[in-house]
Backbone as a printed PyTorch tensor [residue, N CA C, xyz], in Angstrom:
tensor([[[  1.1550,  -3.7900, -15.9460],
         [  0.0720,  -3.2850, -15.1240],
         [  0.5870,  -2.9480, -13.7410]],

        [[ -0.0050,  -1.9440, -13.1560],
         [  0.3200,  -1.5980, -11.7760],
         [ -0.9210,  -1.0020, -11.1110]],

        [[ -1.1020,  -1.3320,  -9.8550],
         [ -2.1270,  -0.7140,  -9.0210],
         [ -1.3920,   0.0590,  -7.9430]],

        [[ -1.7840,   1.3080,  -7.7510],
         [ -1.1680,   2.1630,  -6.7390],
         [ -2.2710,   2.6460,  -5.8030]],

        [[ -1.9940,   2.6050,  -4.5150],
         [ -2.9530,   3.0930,  -3.5260],
         [ -2.1880,   3.8020,  -2.4250]],

        [[ -2.7250,   4.9200,  -1.9780],
         [ -2.0600,   5.6930,  -0.9350],
         [ -3.0250,   5.9470,   0.2200]],

        [[ -2.8420,   5.1890,   1.2840],
         [ -3.5710,   5.4040,   2.5440],
         [ -5.0880,   5.3420,   2.3610]],

        [[ -5.5580,   4.2940,   1.6810],
         [ -6.9870,   4.1490,   1.4500],
         [ -7.5150,   2.8220,   1.9890]],

        [[ -6.7590,   1.7440,   1.8180],
         [ -7.2730,   0.4200,   2.1610],
         [ -7.6150,   0.2810,   3.6370]],

        [[ -6.9170,   1.0240,   4.4920],
         [ -7.2320,   0.9200,   5.9200],
         [ -8.6450,   1.4150,   6.2210]],

        [[ -9.2330,   2.1820,   5.3310],
         [-10.5910,   2.6870,   5.5230],
         [-11.6520,   1.7280,   4.9830]],

        [[-11.2320,   0.6960,   4.2620],
         [-12.1590,  -0.2670,   3.6700],
         [-12.3650,  -1.4250,   4.6550]],

        [[-13.6170,  -1.7070,   5.0260],
         [-13.8540,  -2.7700,   6.0090],
         [-13.4280,  -4.1670,   5.5360]],

        [[-13.6870,  -4.5120,   4.2640],
         [-13.3830,  -5.8610,   3.7790],
         [-12.1160,  -5.8450,   2.9220]],

        [[-10.9870,  -5.8790,   3.5780],
         [ -9.6990,  -5.8100,   2.8840],
         [ -9.4410,  -7.0570,   2.0340]],

        [[ -9.9970,  -8.1930,   2.4480],
         [ -9.8500,  -9.4280,   1.6700],
         [-10.4230,  -9.2320,   0.2610]],

        [[-11.5890,  -8.5950,   0.1750],
         [-12.2120,  -8.3320,  -1.1330],
         [-11.3690,  -7.3640,  -1.9600]],

        [[-10.7510,  -6.4010,  -1.2990],
         [ -9.9100,  -5.4310,  -2.0150],
         [ -8.7310,  -6.1420,  -2.6660]],

        [[ -8.0390,  -6.9870,  -1.9080],
         [ -6.8920,  -7.6980,  -2.4760],
         [ -7.3330,  -8.6550,  -3.5830]],

        [[ -8.4970,  -9.2860,  -3.4260],
         [ -9.0200, -10.1630,  -4.4780],
         [ -9.3120,  -9.3670,  -5.7470]],

        [[ -9.8540,  -8.1650,  -5.6070],
         [-10.1610,  -7.3340,  -6.7730],
         [ -8.8870,  -6.8350,  -7.4480]],

        [[ -7.8760,  -6.5020,  -6.6650],
         [ -6.5920,  -6.0970,  -7.2510],
         [ -6.0240,  -7.2630,  -8.0540]],

        [[ -6.0940,  -8.4730,  -7.4940],
         [ -5.5880,  -9.6580,  -8.2000],
         [ -6.3730,  -9.9000,  -9.4910]],

        [[ -7.6800,  -9.6900,  -9.4530],
         [ -8.5020,  -9.8860, -10.6470],
         [ -8.1630,  -8.8680, -11.7320]],

        [[ -7.9420,  -7.6290, -11.3220],
         [ -7.7280,  -6.5430, -12.2820],
         [ -6.3540,  -6.5750, -12.9420]],

        [[ -5.3510,  -7.0650, -12.2380],
         [ -3.9910,  -7.0620, -12.7940],
         [ -3.7890,  -8.1920, -13.7920]],

        [[ -3.0510,  -7.9100, -14.8500],
         [ -2.6070,  -8.9590, -15.7590],
         [ -1.5370,  -9.7840, -15.0620]],

        [[ -1.3140, -11.0260, -15.5190],
         [ -0.2060, -11.8130, -14.9640],
         [  1.1010, -11.0320, -15.0810]],

        [[  1.8600, -11.0030, -14.0020],
         [  3.1150, -10.2590, -13.9790],
         [  2.9640,  -8.8290, -13.5040]],

        [[  1.7300,  -8.3560, -13.3650],
         [  1.5070,  -7.0050, -12.8530],
         [  1.8100,  -6.9520, -11.3650]],

        [[  1.8720,  -5.7590, -10.8280],
         [  2.1790,  -5.6320,  -9.4030],
         [  1.4050,  -4.4740,  -8.7830]],

        [[  1.4460,  -4.4260,  -7.4590],
         [  0.8750,  -3.2740,  -6.7760],
         [  1.9080,  -2.6500,  -5.8660]],

        [[  1.6980,  -1.3810,  -5.5970],
         [  2.4720,  -0.6410,  -4.6060],
         [  1.4560,   0.1200,  -3.7640]],

        [[  1.3580,  -0.2710,  -2.5010],
         [  0.3420,   0.2870,  -1.6180],
         [  1.0130,   0.8970,  -0.3980]],

        [[  0.7130,   2.1470,  -0.1310],
         [  1.1150,   2.7750,   1.1280],
         [ -0.1130,   2.7680,   2.0190]],

        [[  0.0660,   2.3160,   3.2460],
         [ -1.0800,   2.1940,   4.1340],
         [ -0.6400,   2.2380,   5.5880]],

        [[ -1.6210,   2.2410,   6.4710],
         [ -1.3890,   2.2600,   7.9090],
         [ -1.6980,   0.8690,   8.4510]],

        [[ -0.7830,   0.3150,   9.2530],
         [ -0.9770,  -0.9830,   9.8850],
         [ -0.6090,  -0.8800,  11.3630]],

        [[ -0.9640,  -1.9170,  12.0900],
         [ -0.6950,  -1.9470,  13.5280],
         [  0.2160,  -3.1100,  13.8880]],

        [[  0.9140,  -2.9320,  14.9760],
         [  1.6100,  -4.0280,  15.6500],
         [  1.1390,  -3.9550,  17.0930]],

        [[  0.3150,  -4.9080,  17.4990],
         [ -0.2920,  -4.8640,  18.8230],
         [ -1.6720,  -4.2400,  18.7460]],

        [[ -2.4330,  -4.4090,  19.8130],
         [ -3.8200,  -3.9350,  19.8370],
         [ -3.9380,  -2.5340,  20.4230]],

        [[ -4.6540,  -1.6870,  19.7230],
         [ -4.9540,  -0.3500,  20.2400],
         [ -6.0450,  -0.4550,  21.3070]],

        [[ -5.9930,   0.3820,  22.3280],
         [ -7.1020,   0.4240,  23.2870],
         [ -8.3970,   0.8080,  22.5590]],

        [[ -9.5160,   0.2260,  22.9850],
         [-10.8080,   0.4940,  22.3340],
         [-11.1430,   1.9770,  22.2850]],

        [[-10.8150,   2.7130,  23.3570],
         [-11.1390,   4.1460,  23.3740],
         [-10.4230,   4.8830,  22.2490]],

        [[ -9.2310,   4.4210,  21.9290],
         [ -8.4580,   5.0390,  20.8480],
         [ -8.9580,   4.5580,  19.4900]],

        [[ -9.1590,   3.2600,  19.3600],
         [ -9.5950,   2.6770,  18.0900],
         [-10.9490,   3.2260,  17.6550]],

        [[-11.8460,   3.4680,  18.5940],
         [-13.2060,   3.8950,  18.2640],
         [-13.3680,   5.4030,  18.1360]],

        [[-12.3110,   6.1560,  18.3010],
         [-12.3890,   7.6190,  18.2370],
         [-12.5190,   8.0920,  16.7910]],

        [[-13.4380,   9.0070,  16.5490],
         [-13.6490,   9.5560,  15.2000],
         [-12.3740,  10.2000,  14.6710]],

        [[-11.6300,  10.8550,  15.5390],
         [-10.3790,  11.5050,  15.1280],
         [ -9.3680,  10.4740,  14.6100]],

        [[ -9.3530,   9.2980,  15.2190],
         [ -8.4310,   8.2450,  14.7800],
         [ -8.8890,   7.6460,  13.4470]],

        [[-10.2050,   7.5800,  13.2400],
         [-10.7100,   7.0970,  11.9570],
         [-10.3360,   8.0780,  10.8570]],

        [[-10.5380,   9.3510,  11.1200],
         [-10.1900,  10.3860,  10.1350],
         [ -8.6910,  10.4010,   9.8710]],

        [[ -7.9080,  10.0260,  10.8600],
         [ -6.4550,   9.9620,  10.7130],
         [ -5.9760,   8.6230,  10.1860]],

        [[ -6.9110,   7.7790,   9.7210],
         [ -6.6050,   6.4870,   9.0940],
         [ -6.0450,   5.4490,  10.0590]],

        [[ -6.2440,   5.6360,  11.3500],
         [ -5.7180,   4.6880,  12.3300],
         [ -6.7710,   3.6480,  12.7100]],

        [[ -8.0090,   4.0730,  12.9130],
         [ -9.0530,   3.1670,  13.4050],
         [ -9.3080,   1.9810,  12.4860]],

        [[ -9.2010,   2.1560,  11.2000],
         [ -9.4570,   1.0640,  10.2620],
         [ -8.2590,   0.1810,   9.9940]],

        [[ -7.1360,   0.4930,  10.6050],
         [ -5.9120,  -0.2780,  10.3670],
         [ -6.0110,  -1.6530,  11.0220]],

        [[ -5.3630,  -2.6420,  10.3890],
         [ -5.3110,  -3.9960,  10.9450],
         [ -3.8570,  -4.3540,  11.2430]],

        [[ -3.6760,  -5.5040,  11.8560],
         [ -2.3360,  -5.9620,  12.2020],
         [ -1.5000,  -6.1560,  10.9330]],

        [[ -0.2260,  -5.7880,  11.0010],
         [  0.6410,  -5.8780,   9.8280],
         [  0.6860,  -7.3050,   9.2840]],

        [[  0.8410,  -8.2950,  10.1490],
         [  0.9200,  -9.6800,   9.6680],
         [ -0.3690, -10.1070,   8.9770]],

        [[ -1.5040,  -9.6760,   9.4870],
         [ -2.7820,  -9.9840,   8.8470],
         [ -2.8530,  -9.3390,   7.4640]],

        [[ -2.3750,  -8.1160,   7.3490],
         [ -2.3590,  -7.3800,   6.0820],
         [ -1.5250,  -8.1380,   5.0460]],

        [[ -0.3210,  -8.5570,   5.4500],
         [  0.5670,  -9.2920,   4.5430],
         [ -0.0400, -10.6390,   4.1630]],

        [[ -0.6690, -11.3000,   5.1210],
         [ -1.3090, -12.5920,   4.8600],
         [ -2.4480, -12.4470,   3.8590]],

        [[ -3.2350, -11.3810,   3.9680],
         [ -4.3210, -11.1540,   3.0080],
         [ -3.7790, -11.0190,   1.5870]],

        [[ -2.6640, -10.3270,   1.4330],
         [ -2.0580, -10.1800,   0.1000],
         [ -1.6020, -11.5410,  -0.4230]],

        [[ -0.9600, -12.3280,   0.4270],
         [ -0.4900, -13.6600,  -0.0010],
         [ -1.6640, -14.5720,  -0.3560]],

        [[ -2.7020, -14.5610,   0.4680],
         [ -3.8690, -15.4260,   0.2210],
         [ -4.6180, -15.0280,  -1.0420]],

        [[ -4.4690, -13.7850,  -1.4800],
         [ -5.0910, -13.3420,  -2.7360],
         [ -4.2790, -13.8210,  -3.9400]],

        [[ -3.1450, -14.4830,  -3.6770],
         [ -2.3480, -15.0580,  -4.7530],
         [ -1.1110, -14.2730,  -5.1310]],

        [[ -0.8000, -13.2290,  -4.4040],
         [  0.3750, -12.4220,  -4.7350],
         [  1.6510, -13.0750,  -4.2200]],

        [[  2.7320, -12.8060,  -4.9270],
         [  4.0430, -13.2980,  -4.5100],
         [  4.9910, -12.1120,  -4.3540]],

        [[  6.1560, -12.3870,  -3.8080],
         [  7.1470, -11.3280,  -3.5430],
         [  6.5430, -10.2160,  -2.6870]],

        [[  5.7160, -10.5950,  -1.7270],
         [  5.0950,  -9.6180,  -0.8290],
         [  6.2040,  -9.0250,   0.0380]],

        [[  6.4620,  -7.7400,  -0.1640],
         [  7.6170,  -7.0910,   0.4600],
         [  7.2300,  -5.7460,   1.0560]],

        [[  7.5730,  -5.5550,   2.3290],
         [  7.4210,  -4.2390,   2.9430],
         [  8.6630,  -3.4480,   2.5520]],

        [[  8.4940,  -2.4840,   1.6500],
         [  9.6270,  -1.7080,   1.1490],
         [ 10.0160,  -0.5790,   2.0900]],

        [[  9.0360,  -0.0240,   2.7740],
         [  9.2970,   1.0530,   3.7370],
         [  8.4060,   0.8330,   4.9450]],

        [[  8.9220,   1.2070,   6.0970],
         [  8.1400,   1.1240,   7.3280],
         [  8.5540,   2.2760,   8.2280]],

        [[  7.5680,   3.0650,   8.6350],
         [  7.8610,   4.2270,   9.4660],
         [  6.8380,   4.3020,  10.5940]],

        [[  7.3040,   4.4220,  11.8450],
         [  6.3410,   4.5340,  12.9430],
         [  5.5870,   5.8620,  12.8890]],

        [[  4.3290,   5.8100,  13.2640],
         [  3.5130,   7.0160,  13.3780],
         [  3.3360,   7.2760,  14.8650]],

        [[  3.8120,   8.3970,  15.2980],
         [  3.7370,   8.7380,  16.7120],
         [  2.6190,   9.7450,  16.9400]],

        [[  1.6870,   9.3670,  17.7820],
         [  0.5930,  10.2740,  18.1380],
         [  1.0270,  11.0120,  19.3970]],

        [[  0.9990,  12.3330,  19.3740],
         [  1.4400,  13.1030,  20.5460],
         [  0.6380,  12.7440,  21.8060]],

        [[  1.3230,  12.7740,  22.9340],
         [  0.6930,  12.4250,  24.2110],
         [ -0.5490,  13.2580,  24.4960]],

        [[ -0.5270,  14.5530,  24.1610],
         [ -1.6910,  15.3920,  24.4730],
         [ -2.9450,  14.9280,  23.7250]],

        [[ -2.7610,  14.3100,  22.5660],
         [ -3.9110,  13.7520,  21.8390],
         [ -4.3210,  12.4280,  22.4700]],

        [[ -3.3420,  11.5800,  22.7830],
         [ -3.6530,  10.2940,  23.4090],
         [ -4.3800,  10.4760,  24.7390]],

        [[ -4.0150,  11.5220,  25.4730],
         [ -4.6440,  11.7690,  26.7780],
         [ -6.1180,  12.1570,  26.6630]],

        [[ -6.5660,  12.4920,  25.4630],
         [ -7.9950,  12.7430,  25.2550],
         [ -8.7890,  11.4350,  25.2760]],

        [[ -8.1000,  10.3100,  25.1020],
         [ -8.7580,   9.0080,  24.9820],
         [ -8.3660,   8.0190,  26.0690]],

        [[ -7.4090,   8.3860,  26.9130],
         [ -6.9760,   7.4800,  27.9730],
         [ -6.4150,   8.2650,  29.1510]],

        [[ -6.3490,   7.5870,  30.2700],
         [ -5.8010,   8.2170,  31.4700],
         [ -4.2760,   8.2220,  31.3830]],

        [[ -3.6380,   8.9460,  32.2880],
         [ -2.1660,   8.9730,  32.3200],
         [ -1.6190,   7.5710,  32.5560]],

        [[ -2.2790,   6.8230,  33.4260],
         [ -1.8420,   5.4520,  33.7150],
         [ -1.9470,   4.5790,  32.4600]],

        [[ -3.0540,   4.7000,  31.7470],
         [ -3.2330,   3.9460,  30.5010],
         [ -2.2050,   4.3700,  29.4570]],

        [[ -1.8900,   5.6570,  29.4260],
         [ -0.8930,   6.1660,  28.4830],
         [  0.4720,   5.5440,  28.7540]],

        [[  0.8620,   5.4720,  30.0280],
         [  2.1480,   4.8590,  30.3870],
         [  2.1710,   3.3880,  29.9850]],

        [[  1.0790,   2.6800,  30.2560],
         [  0.9930,   1.2640,  29.8850],
         [  1.0560,   1.1020,  28.3650]],

        [[  0.3660,   1.9780,  27.6550],
         [  0.3660,   1.9400,  26.1920],
         [  1.7710,   2.1900,  25.6440]],

        [[  2.4680,   3.1540,  26.2260],
         [  3.8190,   3.5070,  25.7660],
         [  4.7960,   2.3450,  25.9300]],

        [[  4.5650,   1.4780,  26.9190],
         [  5.4780,   0.3570,  27.1780],
         [  4.9310,  -0.9790,  26.6700]],

        [[  3.8290,  -0.9440,  25.9530],
         [  3.1710,  -2.1820,  25.5200],
         [  3.7770,  -2.8010,  24.2650]],

        [[  4.5680,  -2.0260,  23.5380],
         [  5.0920,  -2.5260,  22.2680],
         [  4.1220,  -2.3300,  21.1190]],

        [[  2.9610,  -1.7770,  21.4080],
         [  1.9760,  -1.4980,  20.3610],
         [  2.4650,  -0.3280,  19.5280]],

        [[  2.2980,  -0.4540,  18.2280],
         [  2.7290,   0.6290,  17.3620],
         [  1.8270,   0.7950,  16.1580]],

        [[  1.8220,   1.9960,  15.6420],
         [  1.0970,   2.3470,  14.4220],
         [  2.1690,   2.6570,  13.3900]],

        [[  2.0660,   2.0310,  12.2150],
         [  3.1130,   2.1780,  11.2160],
         [  2.5420,   2.5270,   9.8500]],

        [[  3.2760,   3.3610,   9.1450],
         [  3.0120,   3.6210,   7.7410],
         [  3.9420,   2.6940,   6.9710]],

        [[  3.3690,   1.8870,   6.0810],
         [  4.1980,   0.9770,   5.2900],
         [  3.9510,   1.2030,   3.8050]],

        [[  4.9280,   0.8310,   3.0120],
         [  4.7590,   0.7300,   1.5670],
         [  4.9640,  -0.7300,   1.2280]],

        [[  3.9300,  -1.3320,   0.6650],
         [  3.9220,  -2.7570,   0.3710],
         [  3.9530,  -2.9760,  -1.1360]],

        [[  4.8310,  -3.8870,  -1.5670],
         [  4.9280,  -4.2890,  -2.9720],
         [  4.5720,  -5.7620,  -3.0440]],

        [[  3.8590,  -6.1650,  -4.0780],
         [  3.6160,  -7.5770,  -4.3580],
         [  3.2830,  -7.7170,  -5.8380]],

        [[  3.5490,  -8.9030,  -6.3750],
         [  3.3300,  -9.1460,  -7.8030],
         [  2.3610, -10.3020,  -8.0120]],

        [[  1.5920, -10.2040,  -9.0920],
         [  0.7340, -11.3030,  -9.5120],
         [  1.6030, -12.2500, -10.3300]],

        [[  1.5780, -13.5420, -10.0410],
         [  2.4190, -14.4750, -10.7970],
         [  2.1360, -14.4010, -12.2980]],

        [[  3.1830, -14.6220, -13.0950],
         [  3.0320, -14.6450, -14.5440],
         [  4.0480, -13.7790, -15.2360]],

        [[  4.0380, -13.8460, -16.5490],
         [  4.9720, -13.0620, -17.3570],
         [  4.4690, -11.6410, -17.5180]],

        [[  5.4100, -10.7210, -17.5570],
         [  5.0450,  -9.3230, -17.7920],
         [  4.5500,  -9.1780, -19.2240]],

        [[  3.5570,  -8.3620, -19.4020],
         [  3.0200,  -8.1140, -20.7410],
         [  3.5780,  -6.8110, -21.2790]],

        [[  4.8670,  -6.7780, -21.4170],
         [  5.5220,  -5.6000, -21.9710],
         [  6.0110,  -5.9860, -23.3580]],

        [[  5.5790,  -5.2690, -24.3310],
         [  5.9750,  -5.5650, -25.7050],
         [  6.8650,  -4.4400, -26.2110]],

        [[  8.1250,  -4.7740, -26.4310],
         [  9.0570,  -3.7690, -26.9430],
         [  8.7900,  -3.5590, -28.4250]],

        [[  8.9660,  -2.3590, -28.8810],
         [  8.8310,  -2.0700, -30.3060],
         [ 10.1000,  -2.5020, -31.0140]],

        [[  9.9370,  -3.2380, -32.0900],
         [ 11.1020,  -3.6610, -32.8690],
         [ 11.6510,  -2.4590, -33.6160]],

        [[ 12.9760,  -2.3280, -33.6500],
         [ 13.5420,  -1.1840, -34.3820],
         [ 13.2110,  -1.2790, -35.8710]],

        [[ 12.8860,  -0.1680, -36.4700],
         [ 12.5850,  -0.1200, -37.9040],
         [ 13.8470,  -0.4070, -38.6950]],

        [[ 13.6780,  -0.9660, -39.8940],
         [ 14.8260,  -1.3780, -40.6890],
         [ 15.7730,  -0.2260, -40.9710]],

        [[ 15.3800,   0.8290, -41.4280],
         [ 16.2600,   1.9650, -41.6840],
         [ 15.8950,   3.0880, -40.7200]],

        [[ 15.9820,   2.7700, -39.4290],
         [ 15.5230,   3.6960, -38.3950],
         [ 16.1790,   5.0600, -38.5180]],

        [[ 17.4740,   5.0770, -38.8360],
         [ 18.1680,   6.3600, -38.9230],
         [ 17.5980,   7.2120, -40.0490]],

        [[ 17.3830,   6.5860, -41.1980],
         [ 16.8340,   7.3190, -42.3360],
         [ 15.4110,   7.7740, -42.0440]],

        [[ 14.6070,   6.8810, -41.4510],
         [ 13.2140,   7.2150, -41.1900],
         [ 13.0700,   8.3110, -40.1370]],

        [[ 14.0670,   8.4220, -39.2780],
         [ 13.9960,   9.4280, -38.2280],
         [ 14.3840,  10.8010, -38.7450]],

        [[ 15.0390,  10.8360, -39.8940],
         [ 15.4690,  12.1220, -40.4470],
         [ 14.3820,  12.6780, -41.3510]],

        [[ 14.2170,  13.9410, -41.2950],
         [ 13.2280,  14.5880, -42.1370],
         [ 13.9570,  15.6580, -42.9420]],

        [[ 14.1540,  15.3780, -44.2220],
         [ 14.8780,  16.3190, -45.0770],
         [ 13.8830,  17.0610, -45.9570]],

        [[ 14.2310,  18.2700, -46.3550],
         [ 13.3490,  19.0020, -47.2680],
         [ 13.0800,  18.1780, -48.5250]],

        [[ 11.8270,  18.1070, -48.8950],
         [ 11.4580,  17.3880, -50.1120],
         [ 11.2900,  15.8950, -49.9150]],

        [[ 11.5160,  15.3620, -48.6970],
         [ 11.4070,  13.9190, -48.4890],
         [  9.9550,  13.4700, -48.3520]],

        [[  9.0620,  14.4340, -48.1250],
         [  7.6490,  14.0960, -48.0120],
         [  7.2440,  13.5830, -46.6370]],

        [[  8.1580,  13.6250, -45.6780],
         [  7.7960,  13.0980, -44.3550],
         [  6.9870,  14.0880, -43.5320]],

        [[  7.0260,  15.3500, -43.8670],
         [  6.2970,  16.3340, -43.0550],
         [  5.1630,  16.9460, -43.8390]]])
């Protein structure tokens, strides 16, 4: 089993319920791969509350550590950030929501917006059942005229 999500969970208000539902839906040994937007540091309220930031999947983002903790608390193991890439919002857009002074402070605050790919697994054995090879697999795979296989 696998659950895949691409830039959706940040738009869901109750992320705890989302991770609980993923855990419920997966068989033991299943995993998820989620790409999402997370934060490191607090965004200024003017930026966080902007409709443009919500549409850009930034406003609904939570702190990266909180995101990882929610996955662990839902019972997942091997919680791993496989990829992490900063998202840079151009200054001309940021200046629509803050003054130049606020922009300078924001730039030096260590606050960041990141796109991550998160992997985690539900504990348990994988439910993968290999097909046993047929006894005369070579013969059965051949179709000769008159053999009646076609």
